[in-house]
C-alpha positions as CSV (number, residue, x, y, z in Angstrom):
1,X,-74.0,31.2,-4.2
2,X,-75.8,29.3,-1.5
3,X,-76.3,26.0,-3.3
4,X,-78.8,24.7,-0.7
5,X,-81.3,27.3,-2.0
6,X,-81.4,25.4,-5.3
7,X,-81.7,21.9,-4.0
8,X,-84.5,19.5,-2.8
9,X,-82.0,17.5,-0.7
10,X,-83.7,15.8,2.2
11,X,-87.3,16.7,1.1
12,X,-90.0,14.1,0.8
13,X,-92.5,14.5,-2.1
14,X,-95.7,12.9,-3.2
15,X,-96.4,13.1,-7.0
16,X,-99.6,11.9,-8.6
17,X,-99.7,10.6,-12.1
18,X,-96.0,10.2,-11.7
19,X,-95.2,7.5,-14.4
20,X,-95.9,9.4,-17.6
21,X,-95.5,12.8,-19.2
22,X,-95.1,15.8,-17.0
23,X,-95.5,13.6,-13.8
24,X,-92.6,11.3,-14.8
25,X,-90.4,14.4,-15.6
26,X,-91.2,15.9,-12.2
27,X,-90.3,12.6,-10.4
28,X,-87.0,12.2,-12.3
29,X,-86.0,15.9,-11.6
30,X,-87.0,15.7,-8.0
31,X,-84.9,12.6,-7.5
32,X,-81.9,14.2,-9.3
33,X,-82.2,17.2,-7.0
34,X,-82.0,15.1,-3.9
35,X,-85.6,14.5,-2.9
36,X,-87.2,11.2,-1.9
37,X,-90.4,10.6,-4.0
38,X,-93.6,8.7,-3.4
39,X,-95.3,8.0,-6.7
40,X,-99.0,7.5,-7.3
41,X,-100.1,6.0,-10.6
42,X,-102.7,3.6,-12.0
43,X,-100.5,1.4,-14.1
44,X,-98.8,-1.0,-11.6
45,X,-96.6,-2.7,-14.2
46,X,-95.1,0.6,-15.3
47,X,-94.9,1.9,-11.8
48,X,-92.9,-1.1,-10.5
49,X,-90.6,-1.0,-13.5
50,X,-89.8,2.6,-12.8
51,X,-89.4,2.1,-9.1
52,X,-86.8,-0.6,-9.8
53,X,-85.0,1.7,-12.2
54,X,-84.8,4.5,-9.7
55,X,-83.7,2.3,-6.9
56,X,-80.9,0.8,-9.0
57,X,-79.7,4.4,-9.5
58,X,-79.5,4.9,-5.8
59,X,-82.6,7.0,-5.3
60,X,-85.1,6.7,-2.4
61,X,-88.5,6.1,-4.0
62,X,-91.8,4.5,-3.0
63,X,-95.1,4.1,-4.8
64,X,-98.6,2.8,-4.9
65,X,-100.8,1.9,-7.8
66,X,-104.3,3.3,-7.4
67,X,-106.8,5.6,-9.0
68,X,-107.0,8.9,-7.1
69,X,-110.2,9.8,-8.8
70,X,-112.1,7.3,-6.8
71,X,-113.8,8.3,-3.5
72,X,-111.7,7.5,-0.4
73,X,-108.5,6.8,-2.2
74,X,-106.9,10.2,-1.3
75,X,-107.0,9.4,2.4
76,X,-105.6,5.9,1.7
77,X,-102.7,7.4,-0.2
78,X,-101.8,9.9,2.6
79,X,-102.1,7.1,5.2
80,X,-99.6,5.1,3.1
81,X,-97.2,8.0,3.0
82,X,-97.6,8.5,6.7
83,X,-97.0,4.8,7.4
84,X,-93.9,4.7,5.0
85,X,-92.3,8.0,6.0
86,X,-94.2,9.6,8.8
87,X,-93.7,13.0,7.1
88,X,-94.2,15.0,3.9
89,X,-92.8,18.2,2.5
90,X,-94.1,18.4,-1.0
91,X,-97.4,17.5,-2.7
92,X,-97.7,17.8,-6.5
93,X,-101.2,17.3,-7.8
94,X,-100.5,16.2,-11.4
95,X,-103.0,13.4,-12.2
96,X,-105.3,14.5,-15.0
97,X,-107.3,13.5,-18.0
98,X,-109.5,14.9,-20.7
99,X,-112.4,14.2,-23.0
100,X,-112.3,16.5,-25.9
101,X,-115.8,17.3,-27.4
102,X,-118.4,20.0,-27.6
103,X,-120.1,21.0,-24.3
104,X,-123.5,19.9,-25.5
105,X,-122.2,16.4,-26.2
106,X,-120.8,15.5,-22.8
107,X,-122.5,12.7,-20.9
108,X,-122.9,12.7,-17.1
109,X,-120.4,9.9,-16.9
110,X,-117.8,11.9,-18.8
111,X,-118.5,14.9,-16.6
112,X,-117.9,12.9,-13.5
113,X,-114.7,11.3,-14.9
114,X,-113.0,14.6,-15.8
115,X,-114.0,16.4,-12.7
116,X,-113.1,13.5,-10.3
117,X,-109.7,12.9,-12.0
118,X,-108.6,16.5,-12.3
119,X,-110.3,18.4,-9.5
120,X,-111.7,16.1,-6.9
121,X,-108.5,14.1,-6.6
122,X,-106.4,17.3,-6.1
123,X,-108.8,18.7,-3.5
124,X,-109.1,15.5,-1.5
125,X,-105.4,14.8,-1.6
126,X,-104.6,18.4,-0.6
127,X,-107.1,18.2,2.3
128,X,-105.8,14.8,3.5
129,X,-102.1,15.9,3.3
130,X,-102.7,19.1,5.3
131,X,-101.6,17.8,8.7
132,X,-98.4,16.3,7.3
133,X,-97.5,19.4,5.3
134,X,-98.2,21.6,8.3
135,X,-95.8,19.5,10.4
136,X,-93.0,19.8,7.9
137,X,-89.9,21.1,9.5
138,X,-88.9,23.0,6.4
139,X,-92.4,24.2,5.4
140,X,-94.9,22.4,3.2
141,X,-95.2,23.0,-0.5
142,X,-98.1,22.3,-2.8
143,X,-98.0,22.6,-6.6
144,X,-101.1,22.2,-8.7
145,X,-100.5,21.2,-12.4
146,X,-103.2,23.3,-14.0
147,X,-103.3,24.5,-17.7
148,X,-103.6,27.6,-19.8
149,X,-107.0,26.1,-20.4
150,X,-107.9,27.4,-16.9
151,X,-106.9,30.9,-17.9
152,X,-108.4,31.3,-21.4
153,X,-110.4,29.4,-23.9
154,X,-108.7,26.5,-25.7
155,X,-110.0,23.7,-27.9
156,X,-109.5,21.2,-25.0
157,X,-113.1,21.4,-24.0
158,X,-115.1,23.2,-21.3
159,X,-114.9,20.5,-18.7
160,X,-111.1,20.4,-18.8
161,X,-111.0,24.2,-18.6
162,X,-113.4,24.2,-15.7
163,X,-111.3,21.9,-13.6
164,X,-108.1,23.6,-14.4
165,X,-109.6,27.0,-13.5
166,X,-110.9,25.7,-10.2
167,X,-107.4,24.4,-9.4
168,X,-106.1,27.9,-9.8
169,X,-108.7,29.3,-7.5
170,X,-108.0,26.6,-4.9
171,X,-104.3,27.6,-5.2
172,X,-105.1,31.2,-4.4
173,X,-107.4,30.4,-1.5
174,X,-105.1,27.9,0.2
175,X,-102.0,30.1,-0.3
176,X,-103.7,32.7,2.0
177,X,-105.5,30.3,4.3
178,X,-102.5,28.1,5.0
179,X,-99.7,30.7,5.0
180,X,-99.8,30.9,8.8
181,X,-99.1,27.1,8.8
182,X,-96.0,27.6,6.7
183,X,-97.4,26.0,3.6
184,X,-96.8,27.5,0.2
185,X,-99.3,26.8,-2.6
186,X,-98.6,27.6,-6.3
187,X,-99.7,26.4,-9.7
188,X,-98.1,25.8,-13.1
189,X,-100.2,26.3,-16.2
190,X,-98.7,24.5,-19.2
191,X,-99.7,24.9,-22.9
192,X,-99.2,22.0,-25.2
193,X,-96.4,19.7,-23.9
194,X,-95.1,16.5,-25.5
195,X,-97.1,14.0,-23.3
196,X,-99.3,11.0,-24.0
197,X,-102.4,13.1,-23.1
198,X,-101.5,15.6,-25.9
199,X,-100.5,13.0,-28.5
200,X,-103.9,12.8,-30.2
201,X,-103.7,16.5,-30.9
202,X,-100.0,16.8,-31.6
203,X,-100.1,14.0,-34.2
204,X,-102.8,15.8,-36.2
205,X,-100.8,18.0,-38.7
206,X,-103.6,20.6,-39.0
207,X,-104.1,21.0,-35.3
208,X,-100.3,21.1,-34.6
209,X,-99.9,23.8,-37.2
210,X,-102.6,25.8,-35.5
211,X,-100.9,25.4,-32.1
212,X,-97.5,26.5,-33.4
213,X,-99.1,29.5,-35.1
214,X,-100.5,30.7,-31.8
215,X,-97.3,30.0,-29.8
216,X,-94.7,32.9,-30.0
217,X,-91.8,30.4,-29.5
218,X,-93.2,28.4,-32.4
219,X,-92.7,25.0,-30.7
220,X,-94.4,22.5,-28.3
221,X,-93.0,22.3,-24.8
222,X,-91.0,19.5,-23.2
223,X,-92.1,17.8,-20.0
224,X,-88.8,18.7,-18.4
225,X,-89.5,22.4,-19.0
226,X,-92.6,22.1,-16.8
227,X,-90.8,20.0,-14.2
228,X,-88.1,22.7,-13.8
229,X,-90.8,25.3,-12.9
230,X,-92.3,22.8,-10.4
231,X,-88.9,22.1,-8.9
232,X,-88.2,25.8,-8.4
233,X,-91.5,26.3,-6.6
234,X,-90.5,23.6,-4.1
235,X,-87.0,24.9,-3.5
236,X,-85.9,27.2,-0.6
237,X,-85.0,29.7,-3.4
238,X,-88.7,30.3,-3.9
239,X,-89.5,30.7,-0.2
240,X,-91.4,34.0,-0.6
241,X,-93.5,32.8,-3.6
242,X,-97.0,31.6,-2.9
243,X,-100.5,31.9,-4.4
244,X,-99.0,32.3,-7.9
245,X,-99.7,30.7,-11.3
246,X,-96.7,30.4,-13.7
247,X,-97.6,29.7,-17.3
248,X,-95.2,27.4,-19.1
249,X,-96.6,28.2,-22.5
250,X,-94.0,29.5,-24.9
251,X,-95.5,33.0,-24.6
252,X,-99.1,32.0,-25.5
253,X,-100.8,34.0,-22.7
254,X,-98.7,37.1,-23.4
255,X,-99.9,37.3,-27.0
256,X,-103.2,39.1,-27.4
257,X,-102.9,39.4,-31.1
């Protein structure tokens, strides 16, 4: 077996929302697979603690504490990557949030918050990173962390579902548009995963029972199980895969009844 096909050795990756949940699992797995990682997160204290930990383990890691949902921040982040490394091979748009409520009850401020965090940040970072990814000597890779809420109705709310569905369409469009530039674009759509964002739901016994009843594998996913799909999509082994959405959902989307 050609082991280099199943490695991220020598690659440079940017991961947003990289200090918690799925994002943290992606960062740890990327580092273990040989990549250098640039982490973006809002909590500077947590970010610095994790950067110190990773460096003590011998990994090459950088980071910046900022809010990618704010206008102009995406360009600043990419400028920081360019100044630090001068190149980029992988972009993982993982930063996300949610406000769970009925559609009629959302305020304009909540609408802006969810769309700017989930969708605007992904679009602007992807756009800003284009030139660096196009210049990658091994081909640029983009992975959008979407959700099964972008594929079907869930109780997570319409705004969350809208943003996650839009990320999937952006994935398809860019996979075609940027294929001539050697950039592959894919998405991962998780179901409920044990993350801080899902904690309010998973700690509710009634809601958890409903989730498990609808999940063929009868369990909630682990962050590492999503990270493994992301890692595969960034490896040379997946070199002919682009424009795809892989559901990490315990069989949810396959179960019509």
